[in-house]
N, C-alpha and C positions, 0 to 999 in steps of 0.2 A: 344570410350568407355565412355568418359565424356558425350556425347550426349545421350547415352543409359541410363546411370545412372540418368540423368536429367529427362528423360521420366518416369523412374520408380518412382522417388521421386514425380513427379507431379501426377502420377496415384495413388500412395499410399495416397497422401494428399487429393485426391478427395473423398475418402471414410472415413466414420467415424471410422470404425473399420477394418482397413486393416489387412489381415492375411498373414503372411510369413511362408513358409515351406522350410526347408533346407534338402537336401537328399545327402547322400554319400554312395557309394557301389562299388561292383565288376561289371565290364561291359565289358566282352570280345566281340570281333567281330568274326563272323563266315562268311563263304561263300566267302572269298576273293579268287581271282584268280591271278596267275602270269604266265608270259611267258618269256622265255629266247631265244633270237634270235642271229644269226650271230657269234657264238662262235667258229666255226671251220674254220681254214685257212690252206691251203696246196699249196705250190708252186711246180709246176712240175719241178723235177730236170733234166729232159731230154726233153727240148722244141725243137721241130724240125719243121722248117717252110717247105714250099713246097721244095722238094729236087731240087738242081741245079746240073749242071755238075761238078762244083768245090765247095769246102767248107768243113766245118767240121760238121758232123751230128752224134751226140751221142745219141743212142737209149737206151731203158731199157735193151735190150738184144743184143746189138752189136753197130757197128759204121761204117760209111763210111766217109773217110777223103781224103785230097789231098796229093798225094804222091810226090816224088822228081821231077817227070816230069810235075807237075802241072795238072795232069789228062789229059795228051795228048791223043787225040782221044776220049775224054769222057770215059776214063777208068782209074782205079786206082788199085794198089796193096795194098793200105793202108786201109784195111777194116777188120772187125771181126764179129764173132757171137758166141753164147754160147751153143746152144742146137741143137741136130740133128733134133728135131721136127720142126725147123724153115725152113727146106728144104722141099718144097712140089711143085710138078708140074714143077720141073726144075727151081724153083725160090727160092731166099733167102728172108724170111719175117722178117723184123725188126719192132718192135712195140714200141710205146710210148703213152702218154696221148694226147688227141686231143686238149687240151687247156692249159691254164696256171695253172690249178688245181682248188682248191676251194677258194672262197673269201667270207667271212662272211656267211658261210653255217651253217646249223643246227638250229633246232627250237624244243623246248620242253615246255610243259605247266604243271603247278601244279594247281589243282582245289580243291575247298572246303577247303581252308586254314583257320585255326583259329589263331587269334592273341594270342601270348604266354602270354601276360599280358595286362590287361585293367582295368581301374577304372574311375569313374566320380564323379563330384560334381555338384549339380543342385540347383537353387533357384527358388521357385514358389511364385509369388505374386498374391493372390486372389483378383479379381477386382469386384466380385459381383455375383448375382444369374442369372442363365440362365433357364428361364421357358421352360420346355419341356412337351409336351402334354402327353407323356407316363410315366412321373414320377409323381406319385400321392401324396405320403406321404412326400417326401423330395425334396427340390429344388436342381437342379444341380448348380454347380458354374463354373466360367470360370476365366482365368487369363493369366498371362505372365510367360514364362519360360526362364531362362538364365542358361546355363550349360557349363561345361568344361569336356572333355573326353581325356584320354591319352591311347594309345594303342601301343604295340610293336609287330612287326612280324619279325621273323628270318627264312627265307626260304632257304633250302638247296636242291640242285638237283644234282644227279650224274648219270642220265640216260646215257646209251650208245646207240647211234643211228648210222645208216648207210646212205651213200649217194652215188648215182651212178655217175661214171665218164666215159666219152667217151674215146675211144682209136683210134689210127690210125695205120694202118699196111702198110708199103711201101715194095713193092716186087721188088727185083733186080735180074738181070740175069748175068751169067758169059759170058765173051767174047769167051770162049771155054773150053772144058774139063769138069771135074767133080768137085763138091765142095769138098774141103778138109774136113776131119772129124772134128766134134766139140770136144772141143772148138778150135776156130782158131783165130789167130791174125796175119794178113798180115803185111809185112814189109813196111817201108816208102821208102826204097831205090829203089823200082821199080822192084825187082825180086820176082815174085810170081804170083799166079793166078790173072788175070785181071777181075775186076768187072765193068760192065757197069754202068755209072752214068747218062746216058740218058735213056729215055723211061721207067721211074719208074712208076709203077702202085700203086695208093693209095686207100685203103679201110678204110672207117670210120664206127666205131661201136659206136652208141650213148650211150650204157651202157656196155662198155667192161670190166669194173672192178668196185669194190666196195671199198669205203673208210669207215673206222670205226672211229667214233668220240666219244671219251671218255673224262672223266675229271669231274670237279666239278664247280658248280655255286652257289653263295650265295648272297642273297639280304636281307639287314637288314634295316628296316624302323621304325623310331619313329614318331608317328602321334599324333599331338595336335589338338583337334577339339573344336571350340567354337560354341555353339548352341544358337539360338535366335528364339523363337516361342511363341505359345500360347497353352493352354490346356483346356480341358473340363472334369470336375469331375461329374460322374453320380452315385448316390447311387443305388446299385443293391441288397443290403441286409442291415440289421440293422448295421452290422459292416464290411461292405465290399463296397468299392468304385471302379468303373471302370473309368480309366482315358484315354482319347483320346488326342493325342498331334501331333503337326506338326510345321514345321518352316524351317528356313534356317541354313546352316552350313558354317563355314569358317575353313578349315583345313590347317595346316602347317605340311608338311611332310619333314623330313630330313632322307636321306638314303645313304647307301654305297652299291656298287656292286663289287664283286670280282669273277673272273673266271680263271680257268687254264684248257686248253684243249690239248689233244694229238690226232693227226690225223694219222692213219696208212693206207697205201695203199700197198697191197701185191706186192712184187717185185720192189717197187720204193723207199719208205723211210718212216720214222716216224718223224713227225715234231710237235713241241709244240708251243703254244701261250698262252697269258694271258693278264689280264688287271685289273685295279682298278680305281674306280671313286666314287665321292660323290656329292650329290646335295641336295638343299633345294628348295621346291616349294610350292606355295599357291594353295589350292584346294577348290574351291567353291562347294556347294552342298545343299541338302535338306534332311529332314527326316520326316517320319510319323510313329506313333507307338501307342501302347496301353499298359496299365498296370493295376495292381490290388493293392490296398492299404488296409491293415488290421491294425486297431488301437490296440495297446497294452495298452496304457494309453491315457489320454486326449491329451498329447503332442507327444508321441512317437508312431510311426507306422512302420510296415514293408511294403516294396513296391517291387514288381517284375514286370518286363515288357519286351517287345520286340519291336524293331523298325527297319524299313528299313532305311538304311542310305547310301545315294548315294553321292559319291564325284568324281570329275574329276580324271581320272587315273594318276598314278605317274610313270614316266619312267626315266631311267638313263642309259647313254651310257658309255662304257669303251672299248677303242681300237677297235672300229668297232662293238662291241657286244652291245646289248640292253636288259635290264631287265625292265619289266612292271608289276606294281601292279594295279589290276583292282577291282573297288568297285561296279560294276553293280549289283551284287547279294549279297551284304554285309548286314548282320543283326547284331544288337547289342542286347545281352541278358543282362539284369541288375537285380541285387538283392542288396537291400540296406536298410538302416534305414532312417527314415524321422523324423525330429524334427519340431514341430509347435510352433511358437511364435508370 
């Protein structure tokens, strides 16, 4: 900052009549984009590995476990099921999710976001005339611009989305006889219909059920932006100047991210998750813009403008989920007063 001030003082001293202008006004940002990712987590409450002749296998709609005999002859009486529709083709079909569930699933985006608050202060140092062939009556001028902008954005999202989950179905047969009517819970003591624990057939369905992800996500960012560049003033009418500007930006973004999610899978469970995090990050960038200035008095003018303002994206993670604020299509609209001295 000291180096920049020294440059400005030297530039000011190099001209006999340096002209300073100070501008203050309202400057909201529009066209921001955000994305929330990985806010849905669901752990399969009935994980079943490949069935073995002995073991404890708890399915969403039944079970196959080791009875008092240790499943002698690869058969057990200690089994259960819940619904008559599970019996088909002489087999008992038991179902569960094909994997561990969902991990950091879910993605939603918010486009065309406008900052809820924004203002800026700018200083313009006129450094001299700029001879342009298409300006006949008045000379254009050029100079250096220093500015500060503050913007705040508070983004809420409560979209409900769905995600497909795969299922597996293991088919078991009886050692003999008919399946008892549902619901059925076989005894541990070895007295009851024997279910074969060997020769199990497994069917995989890649999209067997659907998870519903609901909840809320909130990203709050305070953005402080320093501007350093140059400008060109071009008279377009007796009391109207067109200003072109461009330069570099240094943004400091400080934000918080909070989310709370509920994941529901029909027939399995409803599980919740959430997180909170905060972060501060430096964001370099650049700007180009144009404006119009209309003088009210010799010293006081009104100025309106628009500029494209690119900054590196800001992201923040919380408990496996990530929120991102993107400036690729961000514009600043400004309206303020200018004092010349």
